[in-house]
Backbone as JSON, one array per atom type, in Angstrom:
{
  "sequence": "MKSVGEAAMAMVMEVQRQFDEKPHLLDANPTERPDYDACIAISTKASLREMVLPGAMVIFTPLLTGILFGVTAVSGLLVGSLIAAVQLAISMSNSGGAWDNAKKYIERAAPDSELQGKGSDIHKAAVVGDTVGDPFKDTSGPALNIVMKLMAVLSLVFADTFYAVNNGQGLLNLA",
  "N": [[100.11, 177.67, 84.2], [98.65, 176.32, 85.93], [99.11, 178.12, 88.4], [97.83, 180.22, 87.2], [95.05, 179.64, 87.35], [94.67, 179.11, 90.13], [95.23, 181.79, 91.17], [92.81, 182.81, 89.98], [90.78, 181.63, 91.05], [90.89, 182.43, 93.77], [90.22, 185.1, 93.23], [87.76, 185.05, 92.46], [86.51, 183.81, 94.64], [86.86, 186.2, 96.54], [85.49, 188.21, 94.96], [83.05, 187.27, 95.46], [82.56, 187.27, 98.23], [82.48, 189.91, 98.38], [80.07, 190.52, 97.46], [78.32, 189.25, 98.91], [78.74, 190.33, 101.31], [78.02, 193.13, 100.67], [75.33, 193.34, 99.25], [74.31, 195.33, 97.83], [76.05, 196.14, 95.6], [75.24, 194.76, 93.22], [72.9, 196.29, 92.27], [71.59, 198.22, 89.93], [72.72, 201.06, 90.29], [74.66, 201.41, 92.22], [75.18, 202.0, 95.95], [77.43, 201.53, 97.12], [80.97, 201.24, 96.72], [83.0, 198.42, 95.1], [85.46, 196.75, 96.95], [88.38, 197.5, 95.64], [90.96, 197.32, 96.07], [91.58, 194.79, 97.51], [91.24, 193.16, 95.65], [93.53, 193.44, 94.08], [95.47, 193.35, 95.46], [95.25, 190.38, 95.85], [95.94, 189.53, 93.38], [98.29, 190.43, 93.07], [99.93, 189.25, 95.02], [99.52, 186.5, 94.59], [100.91, 186.32, 92.09], [103.28, 186.8, 92.67], [104.1, 185.0, 94.59], [103.79, 182.7, 93.44], [105.71, 182.53, 91.48], [108.25, 182.3, 92.76], [109.31, 179.52, 92.82], [109.6, 178.61, 90.18], [111.03, 180.35, 89.35], [113.26, 180.25, 91.08], [114.15, 177.72, 90.0], [115.21, 178.48, 87.26], [117.29, 179.79, 87.64], [119.16, 178.73, 89.23], [119.56, 175.95, 87.94], [120.92, 176.27, 85.71], [123.51, 177.2, 87.05], [124.31, 175.15, 89.04], [124.6, 173.22, 87.47], [126.42, 174.1, 85.46], [128.78, 174.27, 87.74], [128.52, 171.76, 89.08], [129.07, 169.47, 86.98], [130.27, 171.01, 84.38], [131.34, 172.46, 81.8], [130.66, 171.65, 79.19], [127.83, 170.56, 79.85], [126.7, 172.37, 80.29], [126.05, 173.85, 78.3], [125.1, 171.78, 76.75], [122.47, 171.76, 78.24], [121.85, 174.32, 77.93], [121.44, 174.18, 75.26], [119.29, 171.97, 74.94], [117.25, 173.08, 76.55], [116.43, 175.35, 75.19], [115.29, 174.36, 72.82], [113.24, 172.98, 73.57], [111.88, 175.1, 74.69], [111.35, 176.78, 72.89], [109.69, 175.51, 71.32], [107.47, 174.86, 72.73], [106.85, 177.38, 73.72], [106.0, 178.74, 71.18], [104.02, 176.8, 70.17], [101.95, 177.09, 72.31], [101.34, 179.71, 72.43], [100.32, 180.27, 69.92], [98.33, 177.88, 69.74], [96.66, 179.27, 71.79], [95.9, 181.82, 70.74], [94.44, 180.79, 68.73], [92.12, 179.59, 69.86], [91.21, 181.9, 70.63], [90.56, 183.25, 68.2], [88.76, 181.52, 67.12], [86.28, 181.48, 68.74], [85.46, 184.32, 68.4], [85.21, 184.3, 65.71], [83.05, 182.42, 65.67], [81.28, 183.87, 67.0], [80.38, 186.06, 65.2], [78.91, 184.68, 63.4], [76.02, 184.09, 61.77], [72.84, 183.54, 63.52], [71.23, 181.73, 62.3], [72.92, 180.12, 60.72], [75.41, 177.43, 60.17], [77.33, 177.41, 62.72], [75.81, 178.85, 64.39], [75.96, 181.26, 65.85], [76.34, 183.91, 68.51], [75.68, 182.79, 71.6], [74.62, 180.52, 71.51], [75.34, 176.72, 71.8], [77.67, 175.86, 70.43], [79.18, 178.38, 70.61], [79.35, 178.62, 73.52], [80.79, 176.56, 74.17], [83.12, 177.34, 72.74], [83.5, 179.54, 74.23], [84.62, 178.38, 76.47], [86.92, 177.05, 75.34], [88.38, 179.28, 74.82], [88.68, 180.38, 77.46], [90.78, 178.77, 78.12], [92.65, 179.01, 76.36], [93.14, 181.83, 76.7], [95.26, 182.36, 79.04], [97.3, 180.58, 77.9], [98.19, 182.02, 75.7], [98.97, 184.34, 76.74], [99.92, 184.49, 79.09], [101.81, 181.65, 79.8], [103.34, 181.03, 77.23], [104.64, 183.66, 76.46], [106.07, 183.67, 78.86], [108.1, 181.79, 79.03], [109.55, 182.77, 76.81], [110.95, 184.54, 78.55], [112.55, 182.58, 80.51], [114.48, 181.33, 78.95], [115.92, 183.37, 77.93], [116.97, 184.29, 80.44], [118.37, 182.21, 81.68], [120.2, 181.65, 79.62], [121.59, 184.04, 79.71], [122.64, 183.81, 82.37], [124.03, 181.85, 82.5], [126.41, 182.8, 80.52], [127.28, 184.91, 82.08], [128.59, 183.43, 84.32], [130.09, 181.94, 82.81], [132.95, 182.16, 83.16], [133.49, 181.44, 85.72], [132.52, 178.73, 85.46], [134.34, 177.69, 84.12], [136.37, 177.81, 85.54], [135.92, 176.44, 87.44], [137.73, 173.3, 87.99], [138.96, 173.42, 85.34], [136.85, 173.59, 83.49], [135.73, 171.25, 83.72], [134.11, 170.65, 85.83], [132.82, 170.05, 89.48], [132.62, 167.4, 89.69], [133.72, 165.98, 87.45], [132.92, 164.28, 85.54], [133.75, 164.08, 82.82]],
  "CA": [[98.69, 177.69, 83.86], [98.14, 175.97, 87.71], [99.21, 179.18, 89.06], [96.64, 181.47, 87.02], [93.9, 179.07, 87.78], [94.2, 179.34, 91.6], [94.92, 183.22, 91.55], [91.68, 183.32, 89.62], [89.58, 181.1, 92.08], [90.75, 183.13, 94.59], [89.77, 186.45, 92.85], [86.35, 184.77, 92.58], [85.72, 183.99, 96.26], [87.29, 187.49, 96.99], [84.4, 188.69, 94.6], [81.79, 186.38, 95.86], [82.7, 187.77, 99.42], [82.14, 191.28, 98.38], [78.79, 190.4, 97.03], [77.67, 188.61, 99.91], [78.91, 191.43, 102.4], [77.7, 194.23, 99.94], [74.51, 193.25, 98.31], [74.01, 196.75, 96.95], [77.07, 196.29, 94.43], [74.51, 194.24, 92.22], [72.39, 196.96, 91.76], [71.91, 199.24, 88.68], [73.46, 202.29, 90.5], [75.03, 200.87, 93.61], [75.17, 202.91, 96.58], [78.59, 201.3, 97.7], [81.99, 200.8, 96.08], [83.55, 197.38, 95.54], [87.1, 196.51, 97.58], [89.38, 197.21, 94.34], [92.27, 196.87, 96.59], [91.55, 193.57, 97.98], [91.65, 192.15, 94.66], [94.69, 193.74, 93.37], [96.67, 192.57, 96.68], [95.37, 188.84, 95.49], [96.58, 189.23, 92.08], [99.8, 190.89, 93.0], [100.48, 188.34, 95.94], [99.58, 185.25, 93.96], [101.89, 186.36, 90.75], [105.0, 186.75, 93.39], [104.29, 184.04, 95.34], [103.86, 181.41, 92.46], [107.19, 182.65, 90.46], [109.31, 182.19, 93.45], [109.75, 178.16, 92.73], [110.17, 178.65, 88.96], [112.51, 181.57, 88.91], [114.91, 179.69, 91.49], [114.68, 176.74, 88.92], [115.64, 178.68, 86.16], [118.28, 180.75, 88.1], [119.85, 177.8, 89.8], [119.88, 175.01, 87.25], [122.19, 176.26, 85.14], [124.41, 177.42, 87.94], [124.85, 173.72, 89.26], [124.91, 171.93, 86.12], [127.82, 174.22, 85.43], [129.61, 173.91, 88.73], [129.16, 170.35, 89.15], [129.13, 168.85, 85.53], [131.07, 171.77, 83.54], [131.02, 173.5, 80.6], [129.81, 171.24, 78.11], [126.72, 169.77, 80.34], [125.65, 173.62, 80.5], [125.98, 173.83, 76.76], [124.01, 170.71, 76.58], [121.43, 172.01, 78.85], [120.8, 175.34, 77.12], [120.79, 173.56, 73.87], [117.89, 171.34, 75.33], [116.25, 174.07, 77.04], [116.24, 176.44, 73.96], [114.87, 173.82, 71.31], [111.86, 172.45, 74.38], [110.81, 176.03, 74.99], [110.77, 177.62, 71.48], [108.92, 174.83, 70.75], [106.52, 175.05, 73.73], [106.41, 179.07, 73.51], [105.32, 178.73, 69.76], [102.66, 176.18, 70.57], [100.97, 177.47, 73.21], [100.97, 181.38, 71.93], [99.44, 180.09, 68.62], [96.86, 177.73, 70.22], [95.85, 180.44, 72.66], [95.18, 182.63, 69.62], [93.51, 179.92, 67.63], [91.04, 179.51, 70.4], [90.65, 182.81, 70.7], [89.81, 183.58, 67.04], [87.32, 180.4, 67.03], [85.37, 182.15, 69.68], [85.4, 185.45, 67.53], [84.49, 183.7, 64.4], [81.58, 181.77, 65.78], [80.5, 185.06, 67.54], [80.26, 186.75, 64.01], [78.25, 183.88, 62.68], [74.5, 184.63, 61.96], [72.3, 182.79, 64.02], [70.48, 180.56, 61.4], [74.19, 179.48, 60.08], [75.87, 175.97, 60.85], [77.72, 177.84, 63.72], [74.48, 179.26, 65.14], [76.24, 182.63, 66.21], [76.76, 183.96, 69.96], [74.7, 182.18, 72.66], [74.55, 178.83, 71.11], [75.77, 175.8, 72.52], [78.88, 175.99, 70.12], [79.55, 179.42, 71.28], [79.63, 178.12, 74.86], [82.07, 175.48, 74.27], [84.49, 178.02, 72.25], [84.16, 180.46, 75.31], [85.34, 177.4, 77.5], [88.07, 176.81, 75.01], [89.05, 180.45, 74.85], [89.1, 180.88, 78.52], [91.88, 177.97, 78.32], [93.45, 179.76, 75.4], [93.86, 183.34, 77.13], [96.6, 181.99, 79.88], [98.49, 180.28, 76.96], [98.67, 183.03, 74.68], [99.16, 185.75, 77.56], [101.16, 183.92, 80.48], [102.92, 180.48, 79.74], [104.03, 180.99, 75.98], [105.57, 184.81, 76.66], [107.07, 183.59, 80.08], [109.08, 180.75, 78.3], [110.56, 183.64, 76.09], [111.83, 185.02, 79.62], [112.9, 181.54, 80.93], [115.49, 181.08, 77.86], [116.9, 184.54, 77.81], [117.48, 184.18, 81.6], [119.25, 181.09, 81.44], [121.23, 181.78, 78.69], [122.7, 185.27, 80.27], [123.14, 183.73, 83.46], [125.21, 180.89, 81.63], [127.3, 183.98, 79.94], [127.82, 185.74, 83.07], [129.01, 182.48, 85.13], [130.84, 181.21, 81.94], [134.39, 181.74, 83.61], [133.22, 180.56, 87.06], [132.21, 177.32, 85.14], [135.69, 176.97, 83.55], [137.62, 177.9, 86.37], [136.17, 174.7, 88.26], [138.62, 171.96, 87.38], [139.23, 173.36, 84.14], [135.73, 173.53, 82.76], [135.1, 169.69, 83.83], [133.18, 170.68, 87.02], [133.35, 169.21, 90.49], [132.25, 165.87, 89.84], [135.1, 165.59, 86.59], [132.32, 163.21, 84.79], [134.11, 163.83, 81.31]],
  "C": [[97.9, 177.42, 85.3], [97.83, 177.33, 88.18], [97.69, 180.27, 88.99], [95.12, 180.82, 87.55], [93.77, 179.53, 89.48], [94.28, 180.71, 91.79], [93.26, 183.56, 90.92], [90.46, 182.73, 90.2], [90.13, 181.79, 93.36], [90.09, 184.76, 94.68], [88.08, 186.2, 92.99], [85.55, 184.68, 93.87], [86.03, 185.2, 96.8], [85.72, 188.38, 96.33], [82.89, 188.38, 95.12], [81.49, 187.17, 97.39], [82.0, 188.92, 99.46], [80.67, 191.43, 98.01], [77.87, 190.11, 98.26], [77.8, 189.62, 101.14], [77.92, 192.96, 102.16], [76.57, 194.03, 99.16], [74.19, 194.27, 97.24], [74.69, 196.7, 95.73], [76.27, 195.62, 93.45], [73.42, 195.13, 91.68], [72.71, 197.85, 90.79], [72.65, 200.57, 89.3], [73.92, 201.93, 91.94], [75.49, 202.29, 94.35], [77.01, 202.94, 97.24], [79.84, 200.93, 96.59], [82.71, 199.47, 96.41], [85.18, 197.62, 96.16], [88.06, 196.34, 96.22], [90.34, 196.54, 94.93], [92.77, 195.58, 97.28], [91.71, 192.57, 96.69], [92.75, 192.39, 93.9], [95.61, 193.07, 94.42], [96.56, 191.01, 96.2], [95.89, 188.84, 94.29], [98.11, 189.27, 92.41], [100.55, 189.71, 94.01], [100.65, 186.93, 95.32], [100.96, 185.32, 92.89], [103.46, 186.13, 91.75], [104.98, 185.35, 94.11], [104.61, 182.65, 94.23], [105.23, 181.65, 91.52], [108.34, 182.41, 91.3], [110.12, 180.64, 93.19], [110.45, 178.4, 91.17], [111.54, 179.63, 88.74], [113.86, 180.98, 89.72], [115.04, 178.58, 90.67], [115.67, 177.29, 88.13], [117.14, 179.45, 86.38], [119.43, 179.41, 88.5], [120.24, 176.34, 88.91], [120.96, 175.05, 86.44], [123.5, 176.41, 85.95], [124.93, 176.11, 88.62], [124.88, 173.0, 88.58], [126.35, 172.56, 86.0], [129.16, 174.2, 86.31], [129.85, 172.33, 88.98], [129.31, 169.33, 87.99], [130.02, 169.54, 84.72], [130.34, 172.45, 82.57], [130.11, 173.04, 79.45], [128.34, 170.62, 78.52], [126.01, 171.34, 80.54], [125.08, 173.84, 79.15], [124.99, 172.77, 76.41], [122.5, 171.09, 77.24], [120.91, 173.19, 78.46], [120.32, 175.05, 75.91], [119.51, 173.03, 73.76], [116.85, 172.28, 75.56], [115.96, 175.0, 75.79], [115.29, 175.64, 73.13], [113.28, 173.32, 72.51], [111.14, 173.78, 74.16], [110.58, 176.88, 74.07], [109.69, 176.83, 71.22], [107.32, 174.93, 71.39], [105.56, 176.3, 73.6], [105.37, 179.02, 72.26], [104.06, 178.25, 69.8], [101.8, 176.72, 71.22], [100.34, 178.91, 72.92], [100.07, 180.83, 70.73], [97.93, 179.08, 69.13], [95.98, 178.42, 71.01], [95.35, 181.26, 71.77], [94.16, 181.96, 68.73], [92.22, 179.9, 68.25], [90.1, 181.01, 70.72], [89.72, 183.76, 69.53], [88.93, 182.72, 66.76], [86.34, 181.13, 67.49], [84.65, 183.53, 68.85], [84.88, 184.93, 65.81], [83.22, 183.14, 64.64], [80.76, 183.02, 66.18], [79.92, 185.93, 66.14], [79.15, 185.74, 63.15], [77.04, 184.59, 62.83], [74.21, 183.0, 62.76], [71.51, 181.52, 63.63], [71.85, 179.72, 60.72], [74.55, 178.27, 60.86], [76.73, 176.37, 62.22], [76.67, 178.27, 64.8], [74.96, 180.5, 66.02], [76.71, 182.53, 67.98], [75.69, 183.39, 70.71], [74.51, 180.75, 72.78], [75.68, 178.0, 72.07], [77.45, 175.79, 71.97], [79.51, 177.26, 70.3], [80.15, 179.23, 72.6], [80.79, 177.44, 74.94], [83.37, 176.08, 73.73], [84.72, 179.17, 73.35], [84.93, 179.75, 76.41], [87.08, 177.26, 76.84], [89.04, 178.16, 74.96], [89.54, 180.91, 76.29], [90.83, 179.5, 79.12], [93.04, 178.53, 77.7], [94.19, 181.23, 75.89], [95.13, 182.88, 77.89], [97.57, 181.55, 78.96], [98.99, 181.38, 76.16], [99.26, 184.44, 75.5], [100.01, 185.71, 78.65], [102.18, 183.01, 79.79], [103.71, 180.72, 78.09], [105.01, 182.34, 76.16], [106.61, 184.34, 77.89], [108.15, 182.61, 79.56], [110.02, 181.49, 77.68], [111.81, 184.18, 77.69], [112.82, 183.75, 80.29], [114.19, 181.56, 80.02], [116.43, 182.23, 77.69], [117.67, 184.7, 79.22], [118.44, 183.33, 81.96], [120.56, 181.02, 80.53], [122.43, 183.13, 79.18], [123.26, 184.87, 81.56], [124.29, 182.81, 83.18], [126.66, 181.75, 81.41], [128.04, 184.31, 80.95], [128.64, 184.74, 83.8], [130.03, 181.72, 84.3], [132.22, 180.88, 82.71], [134.27, 181.08, 84.89], [133.19, 178.93, 86.62], [133.69, 176.55, 84.42], [136.72, 177.02, 84.5], [137.55, 176.6, 87.58], [136.78, 173.45, 87.6], [138.43, 172.03, 85.96], [138.15, 173.21, 82.98], [135.21, 171.74, 83.0], [134.16, 169.59, 84.97], [133.87, 169.95, 88.12], [133.31, 167.85, 90.29], [133.28, 165.44, 88.56], [134.35, 164.59, 86.29], [133.34, 163.19, 83.13], [135.24, 163.07, 81.03]]
}
């Protein structure tokens, strides 16, 4: 979520820079074209940069756990990660969808109704909620599915290695 916000702010700053340098972009029939490549580069670089640390954590956590603490610890790590990630992914996807649906519901309401329709203060609040909800349902929720799969597959691929280290007890042999 934080990464999406930072990338969005960088994008806003780039768009503002382009409006400042090329004021005719705001005309009804602009004579200049926006620099789309700069915006694409910001988005691409931010997404790649912000995924390095979480990706490394997902890869190295089961590996280090298995090598240091053994097979039982990796099993516990996977069970705990699965339970936490499933709950969080479902919660984030559903709440993001609920915010989106609430905004759409308010937009369909008549101006003289209790919800006051599009453009009202209630609608403005729903737009703010939808701004939070979109990254929930579009990025954070689905990303947790990838985290679960990657940890499980890595643990399966390295299962023989974990078992080979001190007969599955790990380097620290705490069992």
